[in-house]
C-alpha positions as CSV (number, residue, x, y, z in Angstrom):
1,M,-4.0,23.2,2.6
2,T,-2.3,20.9,0.1
3,D,-1.1,22.5,-3.1
4,V,-3.1,20.5,-5.5
5,L,-1.3,21.6,-8.7
6,L,2.1,20.7,-7.2
7,V,0.8,17.2,-6.2
8,L,-0.7,16.7,-9.7
9,R,2.6,17.7,-11.4
10,K,4.4,15.2,-9.1
11,L,1.9,12.5,-9.9
12,T,2.5,13.1,-13.6
13,I,6.2,12.6,-13.1
14,L,5.7,9.6,-11.0
15,R,3.4,7.9,-13.6
16,D,5.8,8.8,-16.4
17,H,8.7,7.2,-14.7
18,A,6.7,4.2,-13.6
19,A,5.6,3.7,-17.3
20,R,9.2,3.9,-18.3
21,V,10.0,1.1,-15.9
22,A,7.1,-1.0,-17.1
23,R,8.1,-0.4,-20.7
24,R,11.8,-1.2,-20.2
25,R,11.4,-4.2,-18.0
26,P,12.4,-7.2,-20.0
27,A,10.0,-10.2,-19.9
28,D,12.9,-12.6,-19.7
29,P,14.8,-12.3,-16.4
30,A,18.0,-13.3,-18.1
31,A,17.9,-10.1,-20.2
32,F,17.8,-8.2,-16.9
33,A,21.5,-9.1,-16.4
34,D,22.4,-6.2,-18.8
35,V,23.7,-3.5,-16.4
36,D,22.5,-0.8,-18.8
37,V,19.0,-2.1,-18.5
38,Q,19.3,-2.3,-14.8
39,D,20.6,1.3,-14.6
40,A,17.8,2.6,-16.7
41,L,15.2,0.8,-14.7
42,A,16.7,1.7,-11.3
43,M,16.9,5.4,-12.2
44,S,13.3,5.6,-13.3
45,L,12.1,3.6,-10.3
46,L,14.1,5.8,-8.0
47,V,12.5,8.9,-9.5
48,A,9.0,7.4,-9.2
49,I,9.5,6.4,-5.6
50,Q,11.1,9.8,-4.8
51,E,8.1,11.6,-6.3
52,A,5.7,9.4,-4.2
53,S,7.7,10.2,-1.1
54,D,7.8,13.9,-1.8
55,I,4.0,13.9,-2.3
56,A,3.5,12.0,1.0
57,L,5.7,14.5,2.9
58,H,4.1,17.5,1.2
59,I,0.6,16.4,2.1
60,A,1.5,15.6,5.7
61,A,3.2,19.0,6.2
62,D,0.5,21.0,4.4
63,E,-2.3,19.3,6.2
64,G,-0.6,20.0,9.5
65,W,-0.2,16.3,10.4
66,G,3.4,16.8,11.4
67,V,6.7,16.2,9.7
68,P,7.4,12.5,9.2
69,S,10.9,11.4,10.4
70,S,11.6,9.4,7.2
71,Y,10.2,8.7,3.7
72,A,8.7,5.5,5.0
73,D,7.0,7.3,7.8
74,G,5.4,9.6,5.3
75,F,3.5,6.7,3.8
76,T,2.6,5.4,7.2
77,L,1.2,8.7,8.2
78,L,-0.9,9.0,5.0
79,A,-2.3,5.5,5.8
80,A,-3.0,6.5,9.4
81,R,-5.0,9.5,8.1
82,G,-7.0,7.4,5.7
83,V,-5.4,8.7,2.5
84,L,-4.0,5.3,1.8
85,D,-5.1,1.8,2.6
86,P,-2.9,0.5,5.5
87,M,-1.5,-2.4,3.4
88,L,-0.6,0.0,0.6
89,G,1.1,2.3,3.2
90,Q,3.2,-0.6,4.3
91,Q,4.2,-1.6,0.8
92,L,5.2,1.9,0.0
93,A,7.2,2.2,3.2
94,R,9.2,-0.8,2.1
95,M,9.7,0.8,-1.3
96,A,11.1,3.8,0.5
97,G,13.8,1.5,1.8
98,L,14.4,0.3,-1.8
99,R,14.7,3.9,-2.9
100,S,17.4,4.5,-0.3
101,R,19.3,1.4,-1.3
102,L,19.2,2.5,-5.0
103,A,20.1,6.1,-4.2
104,H,22.8,5.5,-1.7
105,A,24.0,2.0,-2.4
106,Y,23.5,1.0,1.2
107,A,23.1,-2.6,0.1
108,F,23.4,-4.5,-3.0
109,V,20.1,-4.7,-4.9
110,E,19.7,-8.2,-6.3
111,A,18.7,-7.9,-10.0
112,D,16.6,-11.1,-10.0
113,R,14.7,-10.0,-7.0
114,L,14.1,-6.5,-8.4
115,H,13.0,-7.9,-11.7
116,A,10.5,-10.2,-9.9
117,E,9.1,-7.5,-7.6
118,L,8.8,-4.7,-10.2
119,P,5.2,-5.5,-11.2
120,T,4.0,-5.4,-7.6
121,G,5.9,-2.2,-6.9
122,L,4.6,-0.5,-10.0
123,D,1.0,-1.6,-9.0
124,A,1.6,0.0,-5.6
125,L,2.8,3.2,-7.1
126,E,-0.3,3.3,-9.4
127,R,-2.6,2.7,-6.4
128,F,-0.8,5.5,-4.5
129,A,-1.3,7.8,-7.5
130,V,-5.1,7.0,-7.7
131,A,-5.5,7.4,-3.9
132,V,-3.7,10.7,-3.8
133,A,-5.5,12.1,-6.8
134,K,-8.8,11.1,-5.2
135,Y,-7.7,12.8,-1.9
136,V,-6.6,16.1,-3.5
137,S,-9.7,16.3,-5.7
138,A,-12.2,15.7,-2.8
139,P,-14.2,18.8,-1.9
């Protein structure tokens, strides 16, 4: 059985960091060239995606659905079990890849692309939070 309080605490952290990203994201892409702004956004985005990933893995393990082989697989598994819409599961799986690039510098993260994709990514994280909250509060 999923530890509801743990999931709700993690959702709070996720939403807090997503709000920081939304608040700090400059409207003008040129202002995004500031590396301090990029670092602040990247760190909060990394934390938000990590919390979502942790929640996905936690639910999968606690519900006895198996242990996903990656963060991306955690979202795919939640989509397969009906916790998430399949399209949202795919979006979040891609965000898990972004999380890895941010955390481990596997590849250069293009600032312009990140700036442009943040609104969609933040929306996906919010939809994840709503779906998970609904799932854990269901009788």
